[in-house]
N, C-alpha and C positions, 0 to 999 in steps of 0.2 A: 807178852800179852800187853796190848795197848789199853792204857788206863789214863783218864784225865780227872783230876779232882778239882772242883770248884769249891766256893765257900760252903755249899749246901748239898752238892751232888756228886756222885762218882759216875762217870761215863766209862763203860768197859765193854769188852767183847762178850758174846752171848754164852751163857751156860744152859744149854736146852733142858737139861733134867731140872734145873732150879727155876728157869725163867718162863718155861712154856705155860704152866697153869696161870701165873699172875698176868702174863701178856694176853693169854687167851681170854681172860676175864676183861681186861681193857678193850680188846679188839671186838668183843661181843657187844659192847655198848653202841647202840646206833648213834648216839650223840658224838661220841669220839670218832667214828668212822664216817660221819656225814660228809666230810670233805676229802676223804681219803680214797683214791682209787675210784671204784664204781659207787661208793657211798654205802655199800652193804656191810653189815657186821661180818666178822670173820669167825669161822668155826675152829675148834680145836686143831683138827687136821690142817686147815689153811694157815693157821698160826705157826704150826710146826714147820710148814713149808716156807713161810716167811723167814723164820729164824734161820733155817737151812740156806735159803737164798742169800741172806744178808751176810752170813758167815762165809759163803762162796764168794761174795763180793769182796769181802775183806782179804781173802786169799788171792783173788784175781787182780783186784784194782789197788790194794793197799789202803782202802778206805771202806766205810759202809756205815750203816746205822748202828749206833752204840746202844747197849741196854743202859737205861738211866735209873739210878737208885739213889734214894736219899741217904746221906751220910748219917751214921748213928744207927738208926733202926735197920738199914740195909734193904728197905722196901723198894721193890721194883715199881716205878711210877710210869714207864713208858719207853719210847724209842726216839732217838734224835741223831741225826748225822747226814752223812753225804751218800748220794747215789747218783746214777746216770739215768735220766728220764728218758723214755722213748716217745713221749709226746707232751705237749704239742710240738709241732714241727720247729717253731723258732728256738726251742730249747733242747730238742732231742740230740742225745750225744754229748751234751755239755755236762758239767758237774753241778749237781743240785743239792739243795739242803731241804730236809723235811723233818717233821716230828709228829708224834702222837703221844699224848699223855692221858692218863686216866682222869676222868671228870673230876674226881676229888682233888686233883692237883692243879686244876685251872685257876687263873687269876692271882697266882702267887709268885709270878716272875720266873718259875722253873724253865718254861719254854725258852724265854730270853737267855737266861743263864747258860742252859745247856747249848743252845744255838750259837751263842757267842763263843763258848769253848770250842764248838766244831769249827767255826770259821777260823779261830786261831790255829787249831790243829791243821786245817787245810793249808794255810799259808806257811806256818813255821815248820811243821813236821813233814808235809807232803809237797810243799813248793807249788801249790795250786794258786794261780793268780786271779782266777775269776770263778765265781759261783753264782748259779741262777736259782730261782725259786718260783714255784707255780702255786697260786691260790685259786680256788673257786670263787666266781662271783658270789658276793654275800658273806664270804669268810673274813669279817672284819678283825676278828681277834688275831688270826694269822697275819693279816696285813699289818697290823699295829706292831707285832713282833718284828716282821721284816723291816719296817720303817725304823724301830728302835736300833736294829742292826746296822742301819746306814744303807740298806739296799734300796736301789732306785727302781721305780715303776718304769718298765720299758715298753709296755703295750699289752694288747689282749689277743687271745687266740682260742678259738673253740670253747668260748664260755669261761675261759681262765684269765686271771690277771698274772702277768709276768714281771718278775723283778730280777735285778742282777746287782752284783757289786764287784768292783775292781779291788781285789785284796792288797794290791800294791799300794793302795791309798787308804787302806782300813786303819781306822783309829781306835777300834775296839772300844 
């Protein structure tokens, strides 16, 4: 089982029986989902499909979105990790990074901490040398996290802002 510990977080594979209800609560929040996919909140069934898809990506690709929990209390706070975007065209098929955290955990540095660990995992454990990211126009919080990670703005496509990082030059 793939696990990464940071000073405050545990990034791990999904435990559907334990993680479904708390992730469904997170993904039911319109504010959390505003910039994810089509922007609509996700139902319990859709969240179950997400977890199943992420676990399949782990099995097929050797990477995926981690379940993110707080060390100590073990509370699930969201999902962070690697995926292969299918759009917009300039990043389709590349390896991307994304996250979604419960609103109660915003503004505390958790997204940066978990995303940093995901980039290190990409480089050190999976030998991935380039990672991309997509943010929606107006998603300034995610853009700030990407900039903290050292990702460079590379352009716009379809109402999205595109970022990338060459991990061979990653300073962490």
